N, CA and C atoms of all chains as a GROMACS GRO file, in nm:
protein
  600
    1MET      N    1  -1.645  -1.635   1.288
    1MET     CA    2  -1.638  -1.501   1.351
    1MET      C    3  -1.634  -1.455   1.167
    2GLU      N    4  -1.661  -1.304   1.169
    2GLU     CA    5  -1.675  -1.238   1.042
    2GLU      C    6  -1.533  -1.121   1.099
    3ASP      N    7  -1.491  -1.121   0.967
    3ASP     CA    8  -1.373  -1.016   0.958
    3ASP      C    9  -1.354  -0.928   1.004
    4ALA      N   10  -1.270  -0.857   1.114
    4ALA     CA   11  -1.304  -0.700   1.112
    4ALA      C   12  -1.324  -0.632   0.958
    5LEU      N   13  -1.365  -0.483   0.936
    5LEU     CA   14  -1.334  -0.423   0.836
    5LEU      C   15  -1.208  -0.384   0.851
    6TYR      N   16  -1.118  -0.366   0.742
    6TYR     CA   17  -1.005  -0.296   0.730
    6TYR      C   18  -0.974  -0.142   0.619
    7GLY      N   19  -0.883  -0.062   0.668
    7GLY     CA   20  -0.925   0.035   0.618
    7GLY      C   21  -0.773   0.113   0.581
    8MET      N   22  -0.758   0.204   0.492
    8MET     CA   23  -0.642   0.286   0.487
    8MET      C   24  -0.672   0.459   0.462
    9ILE      N   25  -0.603   0.547   0.504
    9ILE     CA   26  -0.608   0.664   0.466
    9ILE      C   27  -0.456   0.712   0.433
   10GLY      N   28  -0.492   0.803   0.314
   10GLY     CA   29  -0.310   0.797   0.291
   10GLY      C   30  -0.336   0.904   0.221
   11LYS      N   31  -0.222   0.987   0.189
   11LYS     CA   32  -0.179   1.108   0.111
   11LYS      C   33  -0.094   1.095   0.010
   12ILE      N   34  -0.087   1.091  -0.095
   12ILE     CA   35   0.002   1.068  -0.192
   12ILE      C   36   0.034   1.200  -0.280
   13LYS      N   37   0.136   1.225  -0.284
   13LYS     CA   38   0.177   1.362  -0.354
   13LYS      C   39   0.222   1.358  -0.509
   14ALA      N   40   0.178   1.402  -0.562
   14ALA     CA   41   0.164   1.347  -0.709
   14ALA      C   42   0.297   1.474  -0.790
   15GLN      N   43   0.346   1.407  -0.886
   15GLN     CA   44   0.471   1.526  -0.915
   15GLN      C   45   0.382   1.634  -0.977
   16PRO      N   46   0.471   1.757  -0.984
   16PRO     CA   47   0.405   1.895  -1.032
   16PRO      C   48   0.334   1.872  -1.141
   17GLY      N   49   0.168   1.904  -1.146
   17GLY     CA   50   0.113   1.941  -1.237
   17GLY      C   51   0.007   1.781  -1.275
   18LYS      N   52   0.066   1.681  -1.234
   18LYS     CA   53   0.046   1.527  -1.292
   18LYS      C   54  -0.063   1.505  -1.173
   19ARG      N   55  -0.176   1.582  -1.098
   19ARG     CA   56  -0.231   1.506  -1.032
   19ARG      C   57  -0.374   1.493  -1.071
   20ALA      N   58  -0.424   1.487  -1.178
   20ALA     CA   59  -0.524   1.518  -1.227
   20ALA      C   60  -0.522   1.375  -1.311
   21GLU      N   61  -0.391   1.334  -1.394
   21GLU     CA   62  -0.391   1.271  -1.488
   21GLU      C   63  -0.365   1.146  -1.372
   22LEU      N   64  -0.294   1.124  -1.222
   22LEU     CA   65  -0.275   1.024  -1.172
   22LEU      C   66  -0.410   1.011  -1.090
   23ILE      N   67  -0.502   1.077  -1.077
   23ILE     CA   68  -0.662   1.049  -1.013
   23ILE      C   69  -0.740   0.974  -1.095
   24ALA      N   70  -0.699   1.010  -1.235
   24ALA     CA   71  -0.788   0.917  -1.328
   24ALA      C   72  -0.696   0.790  -1.344
   25LEU      N   73  -0.578   0.731  -1.345
   25LEU     CA   74  -0.554   0.621  -1.311
   25LEU      C   75  -0.583   0.572  -1.230
   26LEU      N   76  -0.625   0.635  -1.094
   26LEU     CA   77  -0.626   0.581  -0.962
   26LEU      C   78  -0.787   0.525  -0.973
   27SER      N   79  -0.873   0.617  -0.989
   27SER     CA   80  -1.015   0.553  -1.017
   27SER      C   81  -1.046   0.501  -1.116
   28GLY      N   82  -0.957   0.428  -1.213
   28GLY     CA   83  -1.012   0.332  -1.360
   28GLY      C   84  -0.916   0.202  -1.265
   29GLY      N   85  -0.815   0.245  -1.177
   29GLY     CA   86  -0.742   0.111  -1.150
   29GLY      C   87  -0.872   0.050  -1.039
   30ALA      N   88  -0.950   0.136  -0.959
   30ALA     CA   89  -1.019   0.079  -0.838
   30ALA      C   90  -1.127   0.053  -0.882
   31ALA      N   91  -1.145   0.024  -1.000
   31ALA     CA   92  -1.337  -0.016  -1.057
   31ALA      C   93  -1.338  -0.154  -1.023
   32ASP      N   94  -1.410  -0.175  -0.934
   32ASP     CA   95  -1.467  -0.283  -0.943
   32ASP      C   96  -1.367  -0.418  -0.862
   33MET      N   97  -1.322  -0.365  -0.747
   33MET     CA   98  -1.212  -0.474  -0.664
   33MET      C   99  -1.285  -0.532  -0.594
   34PRO      N  100  -1.279  -0.666  -0.554
   34PRO     CA  101  -1.328  -0.710  -0.480
   34PRO      C  102  -1.364  -0.718  -0.323
   35GLY      N  103  -1.415  -0.699  -0.267
   35GLY     CA  104  -1.432  -0.675  -0.120
   35GLY      C  105  -1.416  -0.494  -0.085
   36CYS      N  106  -1.446  -0.467  -0.125
   36CYS     CA  107  -1.367  -0.297  -0.181
   36CYS      C  108  -1.514  -0.253  -0.103
   37ILE      N  109  -1.556  -0.167  -0.020
   37ILE     CA  110  -1.650  -0.093   0.010
   37ILE      C  111  -1.652   0.014  -0.010
   38ALA      N  112  -1.518   0.107  -0.022
   38ALA     CA  113  -1.519   0.257  -0.005
   38ALA      C  114  -1.416   0.248  -0.070
   39TYR      N  115  -1.362   0.320  -0.186
   39TYR     CA  116  -1.213   0.399  -0.239
   39TYR      C  117  -1.272   0.533  -0.313
   40LEU      N  118  -1.218   0.600  -0.170
   40LEU     CA  119  -1.294   0.773  -0.181
   40LEU      C  120  -1.143   0.872  -0.231
   41ILE      N  121  -1.151   0.943  -0.320
   41ILE     CA  122  -1.057   0.980  -0.380
   41ILE      C  123  -1.082   1.172  -0.403
   42ALA      N  124  -0.968   1.202  -0.306
   42ALA     CA  125  -1.038   1.375  -0.320
   42ALA      C  126  -0.863   1.424  -0.288
   43GLU      N  127  -0.912   1.559  -0.407
   43GLU     CA  128  -0.795   1.655  -0.398
   43GLU      C  129  -0.788   1.673  -0.260
   44ASP      N  130  -0.671   1.780  -0.226
   44ASP     CA  131  -0.621   1.816  -0.111
   44ASP      C  132  -0.645   1.988  -0.168
   45LEU      N  133  -0.747   2.041  -0.103
   45LEU     CA  134  -0.722   2.237  -0.141
   45LEU      C  135  -0.646   2.277  -0.086
   46GLY      N  136  -0.556   2.276  -0.013
   46GLY     CA  137  -0.436   2.348   0.059
   46GLY      C  138  -0.320   2.258  -0.042
   47ASP      N  139  -0.308   2.201  -0.087
   47ASP     CA  140  -0.172   2.172  -0.176
   47ASP      C  141  -0.251   2.110  -0.349
   48ALA      N  142  -0.136   2.168  -0.443
   48ALA     CA  143  -0.169   2.145  -0.535
   48ALA      C  144  -0.168   2.011  -0.563
   49ASP      N  145  -0.054   1.939  -0.530
   49ASP     CA  146  -0.005   1.821  -0.592
   49ASP      C  147  -0.065   1.706  -0.488
   50GLY      N  148  -0.156   1.744  -0.375
   50GLY     CA  149  -0.209   1.636  -0.318
   50GLY      C  150  -0.330   1.550  -0.338
   51ILE      N  151  -0.307   1.450  -0.307
   51ILE     CA  152  -0.414   1.349  -0.364
   51ILE      C  153  -0.434   1.286  -0.213
   52TRP      N  154  -0.573   1.272  -0.147
   52TRP     CA  155  -0.576   1.195  -0.074
   52TRP      C  156  -0.722   1.066  -0.079
   53ILE      N  157  -0.664   0.942  -0.026
   53ILE     CA  158  -0.750   0.818  -0.076
   53ILE      C  159  -0.811   0.754   0.106
   54THR      N  160  -0.947   0.740   0.126
   54THR     CA  161  -1.017   0.657   0.183
   54THR      C  162  -1.049   0.571   0.167
   55GLU      N  163  -0.979   0.429   0.242
   55GLU     CA  164  -1.019   0.287   0.169
   55GLU      C  165  -1.114   0.207   0.304
   56VAL      N  166  -1.210   0.143   0.214
   56VAL     CA  167  -1.261   0.038   0.334
   56VAL      C  168  -1.314  -0.042   0.257
   57TRP      N  169  -1.211  -0.203   0.295
   57TRP     CA  170  -1.252  -0.316   0.277
   57TRP      C  171  -1.306  -0.407   0.348
   58LYS      N  172  -1.347  -0.515   0.332
   58LYS     CA  173  -1.459  -0.629   0.386
   58LYS      C  174  -1.336  -0.683   0.500
   59SER      N  175  -1.238  -0.683   0.470
   59SER     CA  176  -1.120  -0.760   0.537
   59SER      C  177  -0.977  -0.690   0.483
   60LYS      N  178  -0.937  -0.724   0.556
   60LYS     CA  179  -0.748  -0.704   0.533
   60LYS      C  180  -0.711  -0.770   0.395
   61GLN      N  181  -0.768  -0.914   0.396
   61GLN     CA  182  -0.708  -0.980   0.289
   61GLN      C  183  -0.739  -0.935   0.142
   62PHE      N  184  -0.904  -0.913   0.149
   62PHE     CA  185  -0.958  -0.853   0.051
   62PHE      C  186  -0.814  -0.712  -0.030
   63HIS      N  187  -0.805  -0.688   0.078
   63HIS     CA  188  -0.720  -0.563  -0.016
   63HIS      C  189  -0.592  -0.588  -0.027
   64ALA      N  190  -0.509  -0.714  -0.005
   64ALA     CA  191  -0.383  -0.802   0.007
   64ALA      C  192  -0.424  -0.853  -0.125
   65ASP      N  193  -0.560  -0.914  -0.145
   65ASP     CA  194  -0.552  -0.990  -0.292
   65ASP      C  195  -0.599  -0.865  -0.404
   66SER      N  196  -0.674  -0.759  -0.363
   66SER     CA  197  -0.670  -0.668  -0.515
   66SER      C  198  -0.541  -0.632  -0.538
   67LEU      N  199  -0.430  -0.639  -0.479
   67LEU     CA  200  -0.284  -0.601  -0.513
   67LEU      C  201  -0.252  -0.669  -0.637
   68LYS      N  202  -0.284  -0.825  -0.663
   68LYS     CA  203  -0.259  -0.886  -0.712
   68LYS      C  204  -0.368  -0.912  -0.894
   69LEU      N  205  -0.434  -0.776  -0.856
   69LEU     CA  206  -0.547  -0.797  -0.970
   69LEU      C  207  -0.471  -0.767  -1.096
   70PRO      N  208  -0.494  -0.782  -1.219
   70PRO     CA  209  -0.424  -0.708  -1.325
   70PRO      C  210  -0.462  -0.549  -1.362
   71ALA      N  211  -0.585  -0.518  -1.357
   71ALA     CA  212  -0.612  -0.356  -1.326
   71ALA      C  213  -0.536  -0.299  -1.268
   72VAL      N  214  -0.500  -0.331  -1.082
   72VAL     CA  215  -0.452  -0.270  -1.011
   72VAL      C  216  -0.297  -0.299  -1.035
   73ARG      N  217  -0.259  -0.360  -1.049
   73ARG     CA  218  -0.122  -0.377  -1.099
   73ARG      C  219  -0.072  -0.301  -1.203
   74ASP      N  220  -0.120  -0.256  -1.328
   74ASP     CA  221  -0.162  -0.212  -1.426
   74ASP      C  222  -0.109  -0.027  -1.406
   75ALA      N  223  -0.220  -0.016  -1.326
   75ALA     CA  224  -0.259   0.094  -1.252
   75ALA      C  225  -0.138   0.160  -1.179
   76ILE      N  226  -0.076   0.074  -1.068
   76ILE     CA  227   0.046   0.086  -1.019
   76ILE      C  228   0.163   0.131  -1.138
   77ALA      N  229   0.186   0.069  -1.203
   77ALA     CA  230   0.296   0.061  -1.312
   77ALA      C  231   0.315   0.180  -1.336
   78ARG      N  232   0.167   0.204  -1.406
   78ARG     CA  233   0.167   0.315  -1.466
   78ARG      C  234   0.132   0.465  -1.402
   79GLY      N  235   0.121   0.447  -1.295
   79GLY     CA  236   0.108   0.568  -1.218
   79GLY      C  237   0.226   0.621  -1.145
   80ARG      N  238   0.307   0.466  -1.117
   80ARG     CA  239   0.431   0.512  -1.005
   80ARG      C  240   0.502   0.645  -1.090
   81PRO      N  241   0.552   0.703  -1.210
   81PRO     CA  242   0.632   0.814  -1.246
   81PRO      C  243   0.572   0.888  -1.235
   82LEU      N  244   0.454   0.931  -1.195
   82LEU     CA  245   0.370   1.032  -1.158
   82LEU      C  246   0.345   1.094  -1.007
   83ILE      N  247   0.417   0.983  -0.925
   83ILE     CA  248   0.382   0.996  -0.821
   83ILE      C  249   0.553   1.039  -0.721
   84ALA      N  250   0.538   1.158  -0.647
   84ALA     CA  251   0.677   1.230  -0.578
   84ALA      C  252   0.678   1.136  -0.429
   85GLY      N  253   0.591   1.101  -0.388
   85GLY     CA  254   0.580   1.044  -0.248
   85GLY      C  255   0.452   1.040  -0.181
   86PHE      N  256   0.468   0.984  -0.092
   86PHE     CA  257   0.348   0.927   0.025
   86PHE      C  258   0.378   1.028   0.157
   87GLU      N  259   0.266   1.072   0.181
   87GLU     CA  260   0.284   1.150   0.297
   87GLU      C  261   0.225   1.071   0.444
   88THR      N  262   0.096   1.070   0.455
   88THR     CA  263   0.024   0.992   0.553
   88THR      C  264   0.010   0.863   0.553
   89HIS      N  265   0.026   0.794   0.589
   89HIS     CA  266  -0.078   0.642   0.558
   89HIS      C  267  -0.078   0.593   0.703
   90VAL      N  268  -0.201   0.560   0.677
   90VAL     CA  269  -0.274   0.489   0.836
   90VAL      C  270  -0.349   0.388   0.810
   91GLU      N  271  -0.336   0.314   0.858
   91GLU     CA  272  -0.396   0.153   0.868
   91GLU      C  273  -0.508   0.200   0.978
   92THR      N  274  -0.616   0.158   0.953
   92THR     CA  275  -0.765   0.163   1.036
   92THR      C  276  -0.851   0.053   1.016
   93ARG      N  277  -0.952   0.078   1.148
   93ARG     CA  278  -1.081  -0.024   1.156
   93ARG      C  279  -1.158   0.037   1.121
   94PRO      N  280  -1.249   0.068   1.005
   94PRO     CA  281  -1.336   0.112   0.985
   94PRO      C  282  -1.476   0.092   1.080
   95VAL      N  283  -1.520   0.229   1.122
   95VAL     CA  284  -1.659   0.145   1.239
   95VAL      C  285  -1.815   0.136   1.141
   96ASN      N  286  -1.775   0.238   1.062
   96ASN     CA  287  -1.944   0.231   0.968
   96ASN      C  288  -1.864   0.213   0.820
   97GLY      N  289  -1.906   0.145   0.740
   97GLY     CA  290  -1.839   0.140   0.611
   97GLY      C  291  -1.908   0.152   0.513
   98ALA      N  292  -2.014   0.184   0.528
   98ALA     CA  293  -2.069   0.207   0.374
   98ALA      C  294  -2.126   0.412   0.417
   99ALA      N  295  -2.103   0.441   0.246
   99ALA     CA  296  -2.144   0.562   0.219
   99ALA      C  297  -2.312   0.565   0.257
  100ARG      N  298  -2.390   0.663   0.275
  100ARG     CA  299  -2.508   0.697   0.274
  100ARG      C  300  -2.569   0.721   0.144
  101MET      N  301  -2.431   2.648  -1.242
  101MET     CA  302  -2.318   2.569  -1.233
  101MET      C  303  -2.338   2.460  -1.098
  102GLU      N  304  -2.343   2.342  -1.122
  102GLU     CA  305  -2.334   2.261  -0.969
  102GLU      C  306  -2.222   2.280  -0.908
  103ASP      N  307  -2.302   2.295  -0.752
  103ASP     CA  308  -2.172   2.338  -0.706
  103ASP      C  309  -2.032   2.171  -0.682
  104ALA      N  310  -1.898   2.218  -0.625
  104ALA     CA  311  -1.788   2.120  -0.584
  104ALA      C  312  -1.879   2.056  -0.524
  105LEU      N  313  -1.816   1.892  -0.479
  105LEU     CA  314  -1.826   1.832  -0.389
  105LEU      C  315  -1.730   1.904  -0.284
  106TYR      N  316  -1.750   1.891  -0.163
  106TYR     CA  317  -1.640   1.932  -0.077
  106TYR      C  318  -1.649   1.834   0.075
  107GLY      N  319  -1.511   1.811   0.101
  107GLY     CA  320  -1.460   1.695   0.156
  107GLY      C  321  -1.398   1.758   0.290
  108MET      N  322  -1.390   1.663   0.405
  108MET     CA  323  -1.306   1.684   0.502
  108MET      C  324  -1.251   1.537   0.554
  109ILE      N  325  -1.082   1.586   0.587
  109ILE     CA  326  -1.021   1.441   0.653
  109ILE      C  327  -0.959   1.482   0.795
  110GLY      N  328  -0.991   1.434   0.876
  110GLY     CA  329  -0.937   1.465   0.982
  110GLY      C  330  -0.928   1.331   1.064
  111LYS      N  331  -0.810   1.407   1.218
  111LYS     CA  332  -0.799   1.267   1.323
  111LYS      C  333  -0.859   1.402   1.430
  112ILE      N  334  -0.909   1.303   1.493
  112ILE     CA  335  -0.951   1.365   1.640
  112ILE      C  336  -0.876   1.267   1.746
  113LYS      N  337  -0.803   1.317   1.827
  113LYS     CA  338  -0.749   1.235   1.921
  113LYS      C  339  -0.844   1.228   2.064
  114ALA      N  340  -0.901   1.136   2.091
  114ALA     CA  341  -0.980   1.105   2.206
  114ALA      C  342  -0.911   1.131   2.320
  115GLN      N  343  -0.960   1.156   2.439
  115GLN     CA  344  -0.920   1.130   2.578
  115GLN      C  345  -0.878   0.997   2.564
  116PRO      N  346  -0.751   0.940   2.633
  116PRO     CA  347  -0.727   0.831   2.689
  116PRO      C  348  -0.849   0.727   2.723
  117GLY      N  349  -0.878   0.600   2.656
  117GLY     CA  350  -1.001   0.544   2.692
  117GLY      C  351  -1.099   0.570   2.664
  118LYS      N  352  -1.166   0.668   2.601
  118LYS     CA  353  -1.276   0.711   2.548
  118LYS      C  354  -1.300   0.698   2.417
  119ARG      N  355  -1.215   0.635   2.346
  119ARG     CA  356  -1.265   0.654   2.164
  119ARG      C  357  -1.360   0.572   2.119
  120ALA      N  358  -1.420   0.493   2.245
  120ALA     CA  359  -1.563   0.411   2.170
  120ALA      C  360  -1.652   0.486   2.208
  121GLU      N  361  -1.666   0.585   2.306
  121GLU     CA  362  -1.751   0.655   2.360
  121GLU      C  363  -1.736   0.788   2.276
  122LEU      N  364  -1.687   0.838   2.245
  122LEU     CA  365  -1.669   0.916   2.117
  122LEU      C  366  -1.716   0.921   1.980
  123ILE      N  367  -1.697   0.806   1.948
  123ILE     CA  368  -1.763   0.728   1.819
  123ILE      C  369  -1.883   0.693   1.814
  124ALA      N  370  -1.887   0.688   1.935
  124ALA     CA  371  -2.058   0.636   1.941
  124ALA      C  372  -2.158   0.726   1.918
  125LEU      N  373  -2.092   0.870   1.976
  125LEU     CA  374  -2.141   1.000   1.976
  125LEU      C  375  -2.128   1.049   1.814
  126LEU      N  376  -2.001   1.051   1.746
  126LEU     CA  377  -1.991   1.111   1.590
  126LEU      C  378  -2.131   1.012   1.550
  127SER      N  379  -2.123   0.875   1.556
  127SER     CA  380  -2.195   0.811   1.484
  127SER      C  381  -2.365   0.870   1.481
  128GLY      N  382  -2.412   0.876   1.585
  128GLY     CA  383  -2.523   0.904   1.634
  128GLY      C  384  -2.592   1.051   1.571
  129GLY      N  385  -2.444   1.154   1.623
  129GLY     CA  386  -2.504   1.261   1.549
  129GLY      C  387  -2.491   1.330   1.394
  130ALA      N  388  -2.393   1.209   1.355
  130ALA     CA  389  -2.397   1.215   1.223
  130ALA      C  390  -2.519   1.186   1.133
  131ALA      N  391  -2.637   1.102   1.171
  131ALA     CA  392  -2.695   1.034   1.145
  131ALA      C  393  -2.824   1.122   1.040
  132ASP      N  394  -2.825   1.130   0.901
  132ASP     CA  395  -2.936   1.165   0.867
  132ASP      C  396  -2.863   1.306   0.845
  133MET      N  397  -2.774   1.373   0.798
  133MET     CA  398  -2.735   1.487   0.792
  133MET      C  399  -2.765   1.519   0.651
  134PRO      N  400  -2.887   1.610   0.612
  134PRO     CA  401  -2.862   1.657   0.497
  134PRO      C  402  -2.727   1.715   0.370
  135GLY      N  403  -2.743   1.678   0.262
  135GLY     CA  404  -2.605   1.690   0.186
  135GLY      C  405  -2.501   1.650   0.193
  136CYS      N  406  -2.521   1.488   0.273
  136CYS     CA  407  -2.387   1.467   0.335
  136CYS      C  408  -2.413   1.320   0.292
  137ILE      N  409  -2.311   1.304   0.172
  137ILE     CA  410  -2.273   1.153   0.089
  137ILE      C  411  -2.204   1.074   0.176
  138ALA      N  412  -2.123   1.107   0.267
  138ALA     CA  413  -2.010   0.978   0.323
  138ALA      C  414  -1.969   1.061   0.425
  139TYR      N  415  -1.975   0.964   0.543
  139TYR     CA  416  -1.953   1.019   0.657
  139TYR      C  417  -1.892   0.888   0.707
  140LEU      N  418  -1.751   0.886   0.690
  140LEU     CA  419  -1.685   0.734   0.762
  140LEU      C  420  -1.588   0.755   0.845
  141ILE      N  421  -1.616   0.668   0.991
  141ILE     CA  422  -1.577   0.670   1.069
  141ILE      C  423  -1.461   0.583   1.086
  142ALA      N  424  -1.337   0.583   1.117
  142ALA     CA  425  -1.213   0.462   1.140
  142ALA      C  426  -1.164   0.482   1.273
  143GLU      N  427  -1.115   0.354   1.368
  143GLU     CA  428  -0.986   0.368   1.436
  143GLU      C  429  -0.911   0.368   1.365
  144ASP      N  430  -0.788   0.444   1.454
  144ASP     CA  431  -0.660   0.390   1.394
  144ASP      C  432  -0.585   0.297   1.454
  145LEU      N  433  -0.531   0.241   1.380
  145LEU     CA  434  -0.489   0.096   1.425
  145LEU      C  435  -0.346   0.078   1.499
  146GLY      N  436  -0.299   0.237   1.466
  146GLY     CA  437  -0.193   0.263   1.516
  146GLY      C  438  -0.158   0.337   1.679
  147ASP      N  439  -0.287   0.418   1.718
  147ASP     CA  440  -0.291   0.487   1.801
  147ASP      C  441  -0.448   0.428   1.866
  148ALA      N  442  -0.411   0.368   2.007
  148ALA     CA  443  -0.556   0.348   2.047
  148ALA      C  444  -0.663   0.447   2.037
  149ASP      N  445  -0.599   0.562   2.101
  149ASP     CA  446  -0.713   0.736   2.105
  149ASP      C  447  -0.750   0.741   1.971
  150GLY      N  448  -0.677   0.741   1.827
  150GLY     CA  449  -0.684   0.790   1.713
  150GLY      C  450  -0.831   0.801   1.649
  151ILE      N  451  -0.890   0.897   1.602
  151ILE     CA  452  -1.013   0.849   1.502
  151ILE      C  453  -0.994   0.896   1.380
  152TRP      N  454  -1.031   0.830   1.267
  152TRP     CA  455  -1.002   0.914   1.152
  152TRP      C  456  -1.157   0.924   1.090
  153ILE      N  457  -1.166   1.041   1.066
  153ILE     CA  458  -1.299   1.066   0.962
  153ILE      C  459  -1.284   1.158   0.857
  154THR      N  460  -1.400   1.056   0.723
  154THR     CA  461  -1.364   1.095   0.610
  154THR      C  462  -1.512   1.165   0.573
  155GLU      N  463  -1.501   1.263   0.543
  155GLU     CA  464  -1.629   1.344   0.525
  155GLU      C  465  -1.636   1.372   0.345
  156VAL      N  466  -1.781   1.342   0.308
  156VAL     CA  467  -1.803   1.391   0.189
  156VAL      C  468  -1.975   1.490   0.169
  157TRP      N  469  -1.918   1.605   0.116
  157TRP     CA  470  -2.079   1.665   0.100
  157TRP      C  471  -2.118   1.677  -0.046
  158LYS      N  472  -2.222   1.729  -0.068
  158LYS     CA  473  -2.221   1.770  -0.202
  158LYS      C  474  -2.205   1.912  -0.212
  159SER      N  475  -2.201   2.026  -0.130
  159SER     CA  476  -2.147   2.147  -0.143
  159SER      C  477  -2.050   2.173   0.019
  160LYS      N  478  -1.994   2.263   0.029
  160LYS     CA  479  -1.947   2.356   0.110
  160LYS      C  480  -2.058   2.386   0.242
  161GLN      N  481  -2.171   2.459   0.160
  161GLN     CA  482  -2.276   2.510   0.230
  161GLN      C  483  -2.348   2.405   0.326
  162PHE      N  484  -2.340   2.270   0.252
  162PHE     CA  485  -2.415   2.160   0.351
  162PHE      C  486  -2.362   2.167   0.466
  163HIS      N  487  -2.234   2.152   0.449
  163HIS     CA  488  -2.136   2.125   0.580
  163HIS      C  489  -2.158   2.226   0.683
  164ALA      N  490  -2.172   2.375   0.619
  164ALA     CA  491  -2.195   2.450   0.704
  164ALA      C  492  -2.311   2.438   0.773
  165ASP      N  493  -2.386   2.444   0.666
  165ASP     CA  494  -2.555   2.431   0.776
  165ASP      C  495  -2.548   2.322   0.864
  166SER      N  496  -2.506   2.187   0.855
  166SER     CA  497  -2.494   2.084   0.893
  166SER      C  498  -2.454   2.148   1.036
  167LEU      N  499  -2.362   2.214   1.076
  167LEU     CA  500  -2.315   2.278   1.221
  167LEU      C  501  -2.447   2.327   1.280
  168LYS      N  502  -2.562   2.394   1.250
  168LYS     CA  503  -2.654   2.452   1.333
  168LYS      C  504  -2.767   2.332   1.310
  169LEU      N  505  -2.734   2.218   1.281
  169LEU     CA  506  -2.864   2.127   1.339
  169LEU      C  507  -2.853   2.090   1.442
  170PRO      N  508  -2.963   2.093   1.526
  170PRO     CA  509  -2.963   2.021   1.681
  170PRO      C  510  -2.911   1.908   1.712
  171ALA      N  511  -2.912   1.793   1.619
  171ALA     CA  512  -2.841   1.667   1.673
  171ALA      C  513  -2.687   1.695   1.662
  172VAL      N  514  -2.653   1.747   1.569
  172VAL     CA  515  -2.508   1.772   1.506
  172VAL      C  516  -2.452   1.880   1.662
  173ARG      N  517  -2.530   1.934   1.705
  173ARG     CA  518  -2.504   2.072   1.796
  173ARG      C  519  -2.478   1.955   1.975
  174ASP      N  520  -2.557   1.890   1.951
  174ASP     CA  521  -2.545   1.846   2.089
  174ASP      C  522  -2.436   1.738   2.077
  175ALA      N  523  -2.432   1.676   1.987
  175ALA     CA  524  -2.326   1.596   1.975
  175ALA      C  525  -2.175   1.645   1.984
  176ILE      N  526  -2.164   1.757   1.950
  176ILE     CA  527  -2.035   1.839   1.962
  176ILE      C  528  -2.070   1.883   2.139
  177ALA      N  529  -2.136   1.913   2.169
  177ALA     CA  530  -2.147   1.955   2.264
  177ALA      C  531  -2.118   1.839   2.406
  178ARG      N  532  -2.160   1.705   2.376
  178ARG     CA  533  -2.138   1.585   2.449
  178ARG      C  534  -1.996   1.532   2.392
  179GLY      N  535  -1.979   1.554   2.301
  179GLY     CA  536  -1.848   1.490   2.267
  179GLY      C  537  -1.677   1.640   2.329
  180ARG      N  538  -1.732   1.718   2.327
  180ARG     CA  539  -1.587   1.788   2.363
  180ARG      C  540  -1.544   1.743   2.469
  181PRO      N  541  -1.560   1.744   2.607
  181PRO     CA  542  -1.499   1.654   2.692
  181PRO      C  543  -1.434   1.552   2.680
  182LEU      N  544  -1.492   1.466   2.559
  182LEU     CA  545  -1.412   1.343   2.542
  182LEU      C  546  -1.297   1.342   2.409
  183ILE      N  547  -1.265   1.482   2.355
  183ILE     CA  548  -1.167   1.498   2.265
  183ILE      C  549  -1.016   1.560   2.329
  184ALA      N  550  -0.917   1.477   2.312
  184ALA     CA  551  -0.800   1.570   2.365
  184ALA      C  552  -0.754   1.648   2.293
  185GLY      N  553  -0.772   1.646   2.126
  185GLY     CA  554  -0.703   1.727   2.050
  185GLY      C  555  -0.736   1.681   1.916
  186PHE      N  556  -0.675   1.768   1.806
  186PHE     CA  557  -0.702   1.747   1.650
  186PHE      C  558  -0.618   1.784   1.602
  187GLU      N  559  -0.532   1.651   1.558
  187GLU     CA  560  -0.409   1.624   1.490
  187GLU      C  561  -0.404   1.667   1.323
  188THR      N  562  -0.478   1.607   1.243
  188THR     CA  563  -0.494   1.604   1.121
  188THR      C  564  -0.632   1.658   1.067
  189HIS      N  565  -0.674   1.784   0.995
  189HIS     CA  566  -0.724   1.845   0.951
  189HIS      C  567  -0.754   1.922   0.825
  190VAL      N  568  -0.784   1.886   0.700
  190VAL     CA  569  -0.745   1.870   0.563
  190VAL      C  570  -0.882   1.939   0.478
  191GLU      N  571  -0.901   2.006   0.443
  191GLU     CA  572  -1.030   2.024   0.336
  191GLU      C  573  -1.006   1.952   0.176
  192THR      N  574  -1.079   1.908   0.158
  192THR     CA  575  -1.065   1.832   0.001
  192THR      C  576  -1.208   1.865  -0.108
  193ARG      N  577  -1.140   1.858  -0.169
  193ARG     CA  578  -1.214   1.815  -0.323
  193ARG      C  579  -1.262   1.698  -0.329
  194PRO      N  580  -1.385   1.624  -0.310
  194PRO     CA  581  -1.381   1.483  -0.339
  194PRO      C  582  -1.391   1.458  -0.513
  195VAL      N  583  -1.324   1.373  -0.561
  195VAL     CA  584  -1.345   1.357  -0.703
  195VAL      C  585  -1.440   1.211  -0.731
  196ASN      N  586  -1.438   1.141  -0.640
  196ASN     CA  587  -1.587   1.041  -0.666
  196ASN      C  588  -1.656   1.043  -0.512
  197GLY      N  589  -1.786   1.067  -0.497
  197GLY     CA  590  -1.838   1.083  -0.387
  197GLY      C  591  -1.884   0.954  -0.335
  198ALA      N  592  -1.929   0.841  -0.432
  198ALA     CA  593  -2.017   0.734  -0.366
  198ALA      C  594  -1.894   0.638  -0.303
  199ALA      N  595  -1.931   0.587  -0.222
  199ALA     CA  596  -1.908   0.431  -0.188
  199ALA      C  597  -1.955   0.324  -0.290
  200ARG      N  598  -1.908   0.218  -0.289
  200ARG     CA  599  -1.984   0.107  -0.389
  200ARG      C  600  -2.093   0.039  -0.327
   0.00000   0.00000   0.00000
């Protein structure tokens, strides 16, 4: 049986004035992750420090494995001081994986 | 100047037991909308009636125009009785539009 798609939707609150820097880090760290179908980053128009991330993975395991990738670990380590907190964090089962 | 990308992230709460039916409607109504770069639908793993939608549009105008499309108007009309409410609704400026 094919694994179900796995997804996450979350809001990260950057430290004041650090949103652009954090987004640059997230974009770089997320490049070329195996099993990652979508990794959409968006600025919250109503919150100058808010970042929304929508992730779609081929399976939950691919996401778990991504956290061991050196590029991802590095991005997490460098991003941590730029993060004020996490507001929304939802696990999902994506119904359609691909953007058009 | 090129228009900025426009996005939305929202959570829809389906009437009890109506999530699958509502997702089918949303998927059909969202097919082939001009200017729509991504329309990701996901079930909330922690809420049996919760649906998350992440949208990326070429501009805010394309989204506004989509609401006039017959297929979209039809999906909205048929979906309304299946919807219990809207929980999260955020406007965004997507930073990266495409899934990989």
